[in-house]
C-alpha positions in Angstrom: 10.6 4.4 16.6 7.6 6.7 16.7 5.0 6.5 19.4 2.4 5.4 16.8 4.7 2.5 15.6 5.3 1.5 19.2 1.5 1.5 19.9 0.8 -0.5 16.8 3.4 -3.1 17.8 2.0 -3.3 21.3 -1.5 -3.8 20.0 -0.4 -6.5 17.6 1.4 -8.3 20.4 -1.7 -8.1 22.7 -4.1 -9.1 19.9 -2.2 -11.8 17.9 -5.2 -13.7 16.6 -7.1 -10.5 15.5 -3.9 -9.2 13.9 -3.4 -12.5 12.0 -7.1 -12.5 10.9 -6.8 -8.9 9.6 -3.5 -9.6 7.8 -4.9 -12.8 6.1 -8.1 -11.0 5.1 -6.1 -8.2 3.5 -3.9 -10.7 1.7 -7.0 -12.5 0.3 -8.7 -9.3 -0.8 -5.5 -8.0 -2.6 -5.1 -11.3 -4.3 -8.6 -11.3 -5.6 -8.5 -7.6 -6.7 -5.0 -7.6 -8.3 -3.8 -11.1 -9.3 -6.6 -13.7 -9.5 -7.3 -15.3 -12.8 -10.7 -16.3 -14.0 -9.9 -19.9 -13.0 -8.8 -18.7 -9.5 -12.1 -16.8 -9.1 -14.2 -19.8 -10.0 -12.2 -22.0 -7.5 -12.6 -19.3 -4.8 -16.3 -19.0 -5.5 -16.7 -22.7 -4.9 -14.7 -22.6 -1.7 -16.7 -19.6 -0.5 -20.0 -21.4 -1.3 -18.8 -24.5 0.7 -17.7 -22.3 3.6 -21.0 -20.4 3.6 -22.9 -23.7 3.9 -20.7 -24.6 7.0 -21.6 -21.4 8.7 
């Protein structure tokens, strides 16, 4: 294993919540960019509007 890989693994272990957040954000962005249908986008827009009101 390279030193960079070891450092990444150590960081992820020490920052589990942040790593999970970044992984989930990346998954959501990739879904929207590459797979989402028009119906999905409408639903996501509604969810985002609701979330925005909560914040």
